[in-house]
N, C-alpha and C positions, 0 to 999 in steps of 0.2 A: 147558293150552293152549286158548285160545278157538277157536271154530269160525271157519273162513274157507275160501274156495274154493282149490282146488289151483292153478288158473291162470285168468286172465281175459283177454279180448281187449283191453280197455283198462284201464289202471291207475287212472284217475280218472274220476269220473262226475259229471254235473250233479245238482244238489240238488232236482230237481223233486218236488213234493208233490201228490198227487192225493187230495182229500178225498172218497172214495167208499166205499160199503159193499162188503164182500167178496162176490163172486159165486162164487168157487171156494174150496175149502178151508174152508167155513163150516159143515160138519156132521161128526158123529162117524163116521169111516170105518173105522178099524182097531181101536180098542178098544171098551170098553163105556161109558166115561164120559170126558168131555173138559172142557178149560178154554178158554172162549171169550173173546176180547178184546172189550170194549164200546166202546173208543176206538181211534183210530189213532195210530201212533207209529213211530219207527225203534227197533227193539229191538237193543241191542248184543249181540255174541256172548258176552261174559262174563256178562251177565244171564241169557241162555238157559242157560248152563252152571251158574250158581248155582241156577237153578230145578231143573235135572236132578239136581244133587247133593243138594239138600234133599229132593226127592221120593224118590230111591233110598235115602237114609239112613233116611227114615221107613218105607219099604216093607220094608227088610231082605231083599232078594233075593226078594221075594214079588211075583208078578204081572209084567206087562210094561209098560214105559213107552215111548210113541211121541212123538217130537218132530216136530211138523208144520211147523215153520218153519226156515229156514236163512239165516244172514247172508251175503248176496251183494252188498250195496251198500257200496262203499267211502266212508267219511266222512272228509274231510280237514279239517284245522284249522291255522290259522296260529298261531305263538306270540304271546304278549302283547307289546305295544309293538314291533310290527314295522311298518315303513313300508309304504304302499300300493305296488303294483307287485310286481316280482320274481316274478311267476308264481303259480300255484296251489300250495298247500301239499301236503306229503306226506300219505299216508293215515294217519289217527290210529287208526281202528278199523273193523271191519266190522259192518254192521247188517242186520237183516231188516226188510223193509217189512211193517208190520202195519196192515191196514185194519180198521175196525169190523166185527166178526162173524167174524174169522179164528180158526180153531181152533189154539191154541198147543200144548197137550199132550193126550195121550190115555193112558188106563190100561185094561188088560185083565187079567182073572184074579183080581180081588179083589172083596170085597163092597162095596156102595155106601157104607156108613159109612166104611170104610177109604179108599176112593177119594176121598171128600169131604174127609177130613182131610188126605190127602196133597196133593191139588190146592189146598187152602186154604194150605198152606205154600208152594207154588209161587206162588200169587197174591200172597202177601205180598212176594215178591221182584220182582214185575213192576211197572213204572212206570205201568201203565194199570189201569183197573177191569176185572175179569174176572168171569165167572159159570160155575157148574158146570152141565154139560149131560149128560143121559143119551142113550143111543142110541135113535133112533126105530125102532119095529118096523113093518115094512111087511107088509101082508096081501095 
């Protein structure tokens, strides 16, 4: 079952796109290593779930995986060969708004080499370019 909100105030939403860099959620907060998006996109819930499954399959119940994004934007799509008018289409899937710099996944409790391989598998599932990030130590 793909991720989606339990309930929303409005069923359908406008398709606005804001091409800006992420100012929130752009650093490793919970884990030791993270996967950061370098491009912006709408990430469908089933793609997030595919990344989670591939990472947990590789880790074999070792360490902890944090998912930093949630699909809360309804994306609607009209069927092919439908005439104009007749209102807005039904919700096709739910997507997470990802800006350049957003942290997608984080891993804690595993060595850096294992985390790099696990997040590489996740990055292969993502439709955007990603990079591996380590936690910054503050002094």
